[in-house]
C-alpha positions, 0 to 999 in steps of 0.5 A: 500500500502506497504512503498517502502524502498530503501537502498543504500549500501550493507555493514554490516548495509545495509545487516542487514536491508535487512535481517529484512525488505522488501527493495530494496538494491542497492549494489555497489560491484559486490559481495553479502554482506559479513562480512568485519571484516573477510577480513584479514582471507580471505587474510591469506587463513583461509577462502574462499571468499564465507565463509564470505558471510552474511546470505541471505536477504529477497529480492534480492540484486541489485549488481554492482549498484552505486547510483549517485544522489538523487532527494529529491523532486521526491523521486527517486535515480538515478543510474549510469546505468541511472535507477531510483528507487523510494522510500518512505523512503531512507536509506543511508548505504554508508559506508566509503572510505579508507584514502589515505595519502598525499605521494609523488607518490600518485596522485588522486584515481588511485593507482600505481601497487602494492599499495592497500587499504584494504577495500573491497573484491576486495582489498583482492582478488587482494592482495591474488593473488599478494602476494607469499612467500618472497614478500616484503610488507610494511603496512602503518598504525598500527591501527586495520586494519594495524595490521590485514593486516600485520599478514595476509600477514605474514601468506601468507609468505610475508616479512612484514614491519609494519610502524606506525606514532604514538608511539605505535600500536593500540594507539586508543584502547590500553594502553602502556603495552597492545600495547607493548605485541601486538607488541611482538606478531606481531614481533613473526609472523615475522613482522618488526615493526617501530613506530614513523615512518613517510612515506613520499613517494613511489618510482616507476618504470614503474608505479609499486611501488618499495620502500617506502621512510621514512621521515628520509631518510630510504628506504624500498624495497617493491613489495606490499604496503598496505594503512591502514591509516583509513577510512572516511565516504562516504558522497558525495551522501548526501552532493550533495543532500543538507543533513546536513553533518559534519564528517558523515551524521548527524542523530537524535535519529531516525537515520533520516537525515535533510530530514524526508524521508531519514535515515542513518546508519553505517559508514557514519552516525554521531549520537550525534557528533560521527562516529563509523566506527565499525561493532557492532554499524552499526548492532545496528543502523540497528536493531534500524532503522528496528524497527522504519520503521516497528514498532511492534503494542503494543510496545514502540519505544526506540530511538537510544542513541548511542552504547558502542562498543567493539573491538575484534581481534584474531591474529593467529600464533604458539601462537594465541593472542586474544585481546579485548578493550572497553571504556576509557583505560587511567584513569583520576585522581581519577579513580580506576585501576585494572590490572593483568599481566602474562608475561609468557603467554603474558596475560594482563588484565586491567579495569578502574573504575570511581566511581561505573561504569566500564568505560573501559578495555583492555584484551590480552591473555585469554579472559574468563572474557570479556563477564562479563566485556562487559556486565557490561560496556555496561549496564552502571550499578552500579558495585556490592559492591565487591573487584574490582579484581573479575572483572578480574577473573570472568569467565563470558564467552566470 
């Protein structure tokens, strides 16, 4: 008798498992699984929604089905429509929810008209239908998601203001110089950027947003507001089932929760104290779990030990900008740093080396060296005895 594997969540990790294993996949969204990384390109008009659909799964996906309760004793999942789905192994791939900032004018999960998160395909399609050339749009949050949303809105002809509470854009991934170059590029797309800028509230009229209030008293007119303030793992289903939850659903090296029959992967999972929130680790976890749940005879199972994730972003425009960042970009005392800058082409490369190991890097512009750098970093192997400059001039492929 085959093992009944049920996957809750049709995002990147859940869809990958369904591609590799015969599972019952419960997808809460009405759409077939899609590549969330490409949502900004759909908003910008570069891709139609159907283009970002993920490759077909081995079994049909149950769409629009929300899991509301896990009965661990009976090993069943109860859905919002009243149906029960039995399992031998359950995989939680519930993803994450957008963080809603504590602003005046935001009460509860219902957002005022014109205020949007930017997390799902429905979010993206609603924004696409609402934004016209000249629409005044404010993006709150200057991380990877906020920058992506701002450039997509600008591509649709909106008048965009990007607000960031921190000192620089994408401060989690980039150093000062790289962030400054990114800001120059974003501003060249017509986006007005404000850093060290705290949003305090939203103004509304007849239930629709009209302006964004800043803590310093300044007011930004707005017909559309995009909340790009980060994400938080979706753990309510796991917590209510009594599973161990910290920031995410706690899993071991077999991606197993505190219940031996339940696993978790992707944005909702916390492994070795870390929640990744990126597509790369979600795929790697799904692949590792597929091998655990359906081991190949004669092969040794390798435990999941974590992912060394690389962030990539392409900003379109008259002069497109490619960006890649990985690891630690801020050096510690004693680290070696190599960097190359070409201001005429907005190109910047920097790597941080600790002892004989590459521990981080950031590249803007020509990414010819990112393939070789990523392999050196992901493998965590000793670097060859050669001048460090070759790390930035190698054309090892992207």
